[in-house]
Every structure is written in C-alpha cells, then in structure tokens.
N, C-alpha and C positions, 0 to 999 in steps of 0.2 A: 311645232311652235316658231313664231316668226322672232327674228333673231331681236333684240330688247331697240339695237340703234335704230330700227324703224318703224312707220306707223303701225301699231297693232290693228289687227282686226282677227276677233277668235277662228274663222275660217280665212288661209291668205286665198283662198281661190272662191271664194263667195259669189254667187251669182247674180247679187242683187246688184248693187250700186257700183261695187267697185267692177264689176261686169264691164258698168260702160266708162267709168273712169280711167280704166285700163287697158280699156279697148287697144289705145294708139299705141301703148307700149309692148304689144304680145302681134304687134302686125311681125316682127323677127325677133321672137324672145331663143334664146337656149338656156337648156339645163347647164349645170357646172356638178360634177360630183364623180361618183365612184361608183363603180358595176354593182355594188353593194347598195349604194343611199340612194340611185336613178330607178330602179323597177318599180318600186313603193312609188316613188314620185310618178311617173309615170302612170303606172295604171289610176292612179287619182284623177291625173290629167285626162286621161281619155274620158272618164265619168263625166264631164262637164263638157257640154255640149254650146256653154256661151262663151267658151276662149279657143280662138283657131291650135293648131296643134305648133308646137315649136319648132324651130328650122333645125335645130339635133341636138347633138352631147357637146360638150369639152370633159376632159375626160385629166387626169394627171399623166397620165399616158396611157397610150390604147393599143400599144403592142398588135397590132394587123386587126384589130377591132372595127368590125366595120357598121355595127349596130346594136343596139343597146332594147332589146326588146321592140321592136321595128322602130324606132328613133335613129337614125341614120348619126354616125361620129362625127364631128366636123374636124375635131384637131384636141390640142392637148392644151395646159393652163399656158405654155411658154407659148403658142398661137395666136392668142388672143389678138392682139394689136392685127399680125395678121388678115386674120377671117373679119373684123371690123373695117378695117382697108379695103379687103373686096364686096363685101354686103354689110352697111353698116347697119351694127345691131343695136335695136331699142331696151331691151331686158336681156338681164342674165337672174336665172333663179339659183341658187346654189343648194346644196345639200351635200354637205362635209361634214365629217365627223371630229368633234373636238380635239382630237389626239391628233389633227392635222391643223393645227392652231396658228401654225407660221407659214403654209399653203393657204389658210384663207386671207390672210393679211397680207398677202403677197397680192392673191389674185383681186382681192378687193382694193387693193393700189390701182393695180393694172387697169381695173374697170371704171375707177374715178379719175384718171387719167385720158381715158377714152369718151367718158360723159356716156358711160352707158349706167342705168338704171339699174339696181342691184336689190334682189329679195331674198331672203335668207329662210331654209325650212327645217326645222331639227330633221336630222335623219330617223326614221321608224326605230330601227332598230335600238337608239338610246333613249325613244319616250317610251318603249319595253322595257327597256333596263334600267330604269328609276325607278327608285323605290320613290313611297310617298314622300312629297317636301310641301313644308307652309312656306315655302315660296315659291308656288304654284300657279297664286293665288291667279296669273295673266290668264292662267289657260279653264277658268271658269267658262264654262257654256253658259253666258246671261241668259240667253233664250230657254235652256234648260231650265237654268234654277228658276225663273220665272212659270214655268210650268206650260206656256201658251204659246202657239202659232204668230207671228209678228204680222201685222198688217205691211202691205208693202208700195210702189207706188205707181201712180198712173199717172206716165212721164207724157201720156198726150196731150192731159187737160190740162197739164202743171205748164207744160210748156207756152200758155199763153198768157201766163202772165212773169214766163222768167226769159223764157228766149230770147235774144235781140232786145231787151231789157234791160233798164238801170239799176239794179237791187242793191239794197242799202239792210244792213246787219247792224243793227245795235247791241251794246255787249256781243260782239264776234269773236271774244276771246273767253269765252265761259263754255265750260262743257255742254250745254245745248245751241249757243250763236257756233261755236267752228264747227258744230255738224251742220247745221243748217251753212254754212259758209261752205263747207264743202260736198252738200246735195245742192246747191245754187250753181257750183260750179260746174256742175255734171251738164247740166241745161243751158249751156251755152250763153251768158247771157253778157249785154255789150260792155256793161261796166259790173263790176263787183266792189260792192263799197265797205269796206271792215272798220266799223268807229267803237275805238273800246278806251277807254278812259285806263287801263293798266296796260302801261307799256312794256312791259312783258310777257304778260300776256297776249298783246297787239304784234308782237314783234314773231313769236310760236305762229299764231294764227296764218300772218303774211308768212311769215319764212313756208308752210305747209304748202298754201296756197300752189305760191310759186312754184315749190318743186314738184307737186301732185297734176298740177292745170299751167304748167310754162305760158299757154296759146290762150288764156280769161284773162282778158283786162281787167287790171282792180286798183283801189287807190287804199292804201293803209293810212286812217287817219284817228289821230290820240286825243280824243274829243269827251267833255262831261257834258253828258244832257242836259246836267241841270242846270247849263245856263243856256236860258232860253233864248237869250239874241244872240249868241255866239252858231246854234242850236241852226236856230230858224236862215242865219248867213249860211251856213256850209250846205243848208237841205236847196237855199235858194242857188247855191253855187251846182249844185252838181244837181240839180233835178234830178233822185230819184223817181222811178215809175214804181216800186212794189220795194213796202219797208217792212221786216220784221223786227218789230221790237222786244229784245230778249231781255237790256240791258234790267237789271232789277238787283234788290239784297233778297236773298231768300231760307238764310239761315234762320229759325226758328227763335233758340234762347240769345243769341247776338240783338237780335232787331229787340228782346225784350228788354234788351240792357241800352240801346241805341236806338229810343221811337224814334228823336230828329232824322235820324241819318235814314230812317226806312223811310219815314213821311217823305224827305227830299228825295229819294232816288225813287221810290215806287210810283209814289202821286203826282208830284211835280213835275221829275223827271218823265213820266209818259203823256202830260198834259204839256210839257215844252213840244214833247215829238209830235204829238199830233197837231199843234198847230201850225209846227214849221212843216208838214206836211203838207195842210192844207196852204200855205203861203207858195210851197214849192210847185203846186200844182201835181202831186203824187197821186196814180190812181188808185192804192189800194196801202192800208195798213194791217198789218195782224199783228195783234201786242198778246202774249205768252203772260196766260194768268196762270191761278194754282187753286187745287183744290180746296187750299188752304182756305179760299176766299169764301168759302159757303160756311155760316154760321160758326165765322172765324173766333176762336179763342185766344189770341194772340197779334200780337201787331204786326206784325209778317204779313198773316191772313188778312187783316182789315184794313191793310196798306194796298193789298193789293185789290179786295171787294172794292174799294173809294175809285182805284184807276180803273176796272172795269165801268163804276158811274163815269166818270170823267169819259173812258171813251165813249159812251154809249150817248152821254151831252153834246158832244162834240160833234159825233155822228151826223143827230138831228136836225142840226144848227149850220150845217152846210152840204152842199153838193156836190163839192169838188173831190173826195177823198172816201173811198169808201172803206168801211174802218168796220173790224172783226177782232173777237179775242179769241182766244183756244185756252180751253182750262183744261188740266190733268194733272195728275198724283206724281208721285215720286219718282224718280229716272236713276233708274241702277247702273253705276256705272259709272253718274256722274263726279263730279271732283268734293269730296270731303260728305259724299253719301254710303249708306251701310257698305257696301263691297270691298270700296280702296282701305275703308277701317278696317274689318273685318280680317281683309287680307296682311293689311299692316301688326293687327295684335297677333294673327297666327304667326305670321314669321315671325313673333317674338314669344312665342309658345305660348299664348296664349293668358287667361281664359279671353275670350270674344267678346261682347256686351248687348245687352239685348234690355232696354228700359222697364217691358213688364209685358206677360206672359198674355197678355190677353191682346195686346193693340192688335192692330191690322193696319194696314194700307195696301194703296193700288200700284202696283209696279208696269213702268214697261222700260224698254232697252232707252240709250241714247240715240240710235239710230233710227229705233220706231217713231219715240216721240218725235224726231224733228222730222222724220217722214210726213205724220201726219198734221203738222204743222203747216207744211208746203204744199201739203195736200188743199188743206182747209183757203187757201189763197184762193185756189181756183173753184172754190163754191161760191157760186153766184146767188145774194139774195132778193127777194121779191123788190122790185120798186119800190117806194117809197117804205119799204118797212127800215122798223130798225136796226141797229149795229147786232149784230147774229154773234151769240156767247159759242163757240163749238166745245163739245164736250166729247173727249176723247174715249173709245171703248176701251176700258181696259183689263176685260173679265171681271173676275171676281176678284172682293180684296184678298190681301195673304197676310197671315196670321206672322208677323216679325220673328217669333221663335221658332214656325215650323221653316220660314226661309233661312236661319241661321242652322237648323239643323243639316237642312238640303246643302247649304253653305260649307257647313262641318264635314258632311257623308260624300259628297264628290272630290274631298283630297283625302280620302280614303282615310277617315278617324271615326271612331265613335265621340259621341256628345256624350253631357249632363250636362244638368240646368243645375244653380247653385245660384244661393241668393244674394245680398249686398255684400254681405259680413262673413260668409262663409269660406274658409280657408279650402284653398289647391287642395285635394290629395292625389299623392304618386299614383300612374296607372300603370296597365299590367304592360307591360314591353309586350306581350303576345297579341293583346288588343289594345294600341295605344290610343289614348281619349282625351279630347279637347274641350274644357270647359264651355258652359255659357254662362257668364252671368248676368243673373236679374239686376240690375240699376236703379230703377224707380223713373217713376216719368217726371219730365222738367217743365218749369216755367213755360205756357203756352201750348204746351204739347196738347195734343185729343187722343182718345183713344182708339178712335175711328173717325176716319175722315167720310166726307161726303163730297159726290161731284156735282150736285146740282140741290137746289132748294123743293122741297113740295110745290110751289105753283110757278114753278120752270114747265111748262109741256115739251118736252124735248119732243121734234117732230125729225123724223127722217129726209137728209139729206143724198144726192147722188152718190157720195160714197158709201160704203157701208161701215167704215171702221168710225164715221164722225156724225153724231146728233147735232143737232142745232135749236137754242131758244131765241127766239126771239120778239122777247118780252116789253112793255115800254117801263122805262124809267116813271116816277112820279112828274108829273108836270111843271108841279113847284122846281123840282131839281136843276142845280144850276151849278155849274165845274165852277164857272167866276168866282161866283161867291165859298166856294166849297176851297178852291184852291189860297182867296184870300184871308178865308178862318185858319184854314193849316197854315197857311206863311207865319202869320202873326205868333202861332203858336209854338212853331219850331225856334223861335226865339226867346224861350220862358224854360223854367227848370222841366227835367222830364216828367214830372208825376203831372204837369197839365199837360202836355203832348198826350201822353196819354186816356188823360180823361179827357181833352179832346174826341181824338178817336172813338173813345165809347159814345161821345153824345152826338157822333156823326151815325156810328154804325150801332144801330140799338142791340140788334144781335149778340154782338159780343159785351156790350153791357150786363143782357139777360144771361150772358154766358158767366162773365165775372159775380161782382158783389153789387148790390142795389140795380136799378131800375133806370134808365133814360131815354129821352127823346130826341127827337134829331130830324134828319134829312129823310133819312125814310119813315115809310109810316108804318110797320109793322114789324113785330117780330117773325121771320120764317122758319121753317123748319124744313128739316132736310127734304129730297126726294127718295125715297126709299125705292123708287122701281129700278130696274133693271137698266143700264145707259150702254144700250148698244149689245145685239147679241151674234148678229151675223158675222162670221168672219172671211176674209179674204181669202182667195183661191189662192 
C-alpha cells in the first residue's frame, strides 16, 4: 500500500498509465529498505516488464553485503548524498517497517534535500500481519469490486488530438477532470490548461501536475464558465485545440433543492464553453454527460439532457469545432460516490448505507472513465453528421446491495442487511459483521439507470469500448431559444425553474406528475439493448 503522503494508485506498479508517466523517473531508481523488506519488492518488480531494473539497493547498513536477490547494494542511508552526486538519482522506492519511523523520516528528509522523488511501499510482512481494519478502505481494488476488466488507452490514435496540442479541461479539479488532466499530461501536450472555479481544487491539481509532469507546460485558471463573456475572452487568448468539458453539478439530491444552480452551470455553462470554442477556433470539444440524461427523473439529469441538446444544436450550426458528448454511469471512487462514503462509514464502525435493495447502477473506475473520454476524442464522426453521443461500455448494471456486500467482504467482515429503523445488533467476535442499512430512495433518484433511449440506434466505432448515436434533433429546436427561456426562469422561484425544465424535457414531466409538451417532440423510452459487449484486450 502506498504511503498516504503520496498520490494513490491501487497498484503502485500498475503497467497502464503509470508506466508512461513514470518512465523518466525509473531511469535511475534505487530501492531503499532492509534485507527482509526488499526481496518481495524485488520479486514483484521483476515480474513487471514495463519498468527498467533499479540501479540497486540502499540499506541501513550493509555489512559486506554486495547483492540482494541479484540487485547490487550501492550503499547505506548515510551515503545517499554521495551516491546522488556520483550518479543523479531520479526515484527512490522505500519499503521500511513502521518500527523504523525515525529512519524513514531521516531518509525522506535527505531525499527531499537532494530533489529525488520518493515512493513508499508497505512491507509485505506488515500487510500479512495486519488484522482486518476498517481503515483499509484505500486498499480496496476497485476493478475487483466492480468485477470486470477495464478498457485501456489506444495511445497512438489519441496522440493526434493531444500530442503537441493545446488541451483545456474545464472542471479540472474534480474527480474526472483531474484524471483527464493526468492522462492528457502523459501525451505531451504543448500546453495543458486547467480551468476550475474552486481555488482549493485548482491548487491541488496544479500542484499534482507540476510534481508529476514537470516538463509539461501548463496554465492554471481560476474561472467560472458560467460567465460567457469572460470564458470567450479566455479561450480567444489561449486558443485551445482540444477541450474536455467536465465542469458540472452532478449530485442529484442537491440539485433537486437548487434547480437554478443546475441550470446555470450544466446548461448555460455548456453553452458558454461551446460558443467560446467556436470563437477561438477550437478543433474538438468533448462534453461529459451522464446516464441520468436518459429519461431523466431529476433536475440534474434533465439539465444534462438539455446540455446534450445544446451541443447537438451548436455542432450543426457551425463547422469550426467538432463537438461530441460522452455518456456514462457512476464513477466508483469519485468524490462523494459510494466508495468514499462507505469507507468513512466503515471506519466509524458502520452501518454502511444503501438506498434500496432493488437499485442498480452502471459503474466504472475514475481511471477507466477518463481513459474512454479521452479515447472518444480520437473517434472521427462521418462528415456532415450530427454531434455524436458516445456511450461507454460499462458492462452489466450492478445491484448496489451486492456491491456493498462485496465491499464489506473485501474488508474481511460478514454483512447483514437491516431496515431504516432496525437497531444494530452486537456482532459475534469470532465472525465480526457490518450492518448494511437500507435508507430508502431519495428525491430525483431512479431504481435503474439507462445509457441510451430506445430510438438511439448505437453504432460501433473504431474502439470496442465505445458506441455512438448520431441522430438528429428536431429541426425546430434552437439552443438560443432554450438559453433565453432558461435564463429568464432562473430569476424566478425554484418551483418555476423546475416547471420550466419539465416543459422543456417531456420525459421528466411524464416521469413526474402531470404531462407537458415542449421542445422534444415525443416521450422516449429507454434502450434495453446491450451497450457494447466486446472487451478490449
């Protein structure tokens, strides 16, 4: 397990993106540990062909030792500075027991003074000796939790839209936005522009990119995309080639209580970004949508549907910027998603909460979602076609209750399901249990999400994990009229805002009380067909 002071990766030596972003670091890497902690680490590294062999080992004292499992011993903790002076080190991977806390601090101090990047791997013996812990949530393998293999990145095809390009990411400090930034940085853009309205989130992602990709030119912009004029000025100044629009409000219950905020950020903000792209001559714009945009029952989902319509209309009215959307489900491990919530609840002794035992969701990891979003930018739509909606293959929907049980089991606990008002019973010390409390569905939530409408015939693309719908909006639809209507509504009370949204998105009106007619011509039904079944090798 990586030390919490460093960036987290479930596998510190994963050969996917990390292999590319850390390639330069591993040119002159050393292993720091003892003759007990280093052999398992050396064995693990030897099995990974994507990483070059380390230069050697550094021990507390070597007492005549020349090699550890075939890796040469270079010196001791006290000789680190001399080793670095002789041959500058790029990376130090430490594996030291907790009992050597003072030595760990001393080594880290030396490495920082020398400017050597550090990584920490918990010694295997400590991991084996550790009893089940409710604080081990970070060690959960999210791929194992989801239960399917993730798709990878076809770097050669993606290079044409990212390498030596000016890449801008809105919402760059969010869960998806920050992963997009990290992935884009591995493709050597000529400039990476991080746009974010939260100063703390912007500070963190800018610091991360600076530390992990020091050679990538970047610009951090504290900016709110809702300000259309300022957004256009920024884009015209920076002239991005490729834009990933990740800025959005995403929390369903919160947006039920703040519909005007959902409209301004998700719909008007999207319009602002699209107009700025055209004005700046941007080549590609990829907007991140949601499965909640299909037959929406919530304000958040309806505003995402309206944002899709804005992009489609903008795309057909100009030929400067190639626009597309990416639609996918829940991202496991993102801020305020079930995984960090359950981890926190488990750390407090439980119970962990699930809204309804029948509820299902589509899931993928942050890394896989960002990978497929970037991959979608490289998929060329036929000339003259509408803005495609790229639908990601997320496998089969997963029951939230099953996911919760799997999560508890991965922490070596038994699970038992209790109702919203059931008292927690003491567990058997011999078989410790964690309660899973059913809390009931919340306003705006659906029992089951869909990734596509019935009339959205999904075509295959050049990438097996992504399918595309390239249908047309009604000819009478106008994004300008939509924006004008919504802008006026946002100055009114919340119930008026919601009524306006329902009028513009008939599917939402039909799902709620009463009926309405609006911009869309007919109520649409979900697409029950399987969305992508071929897995990437």
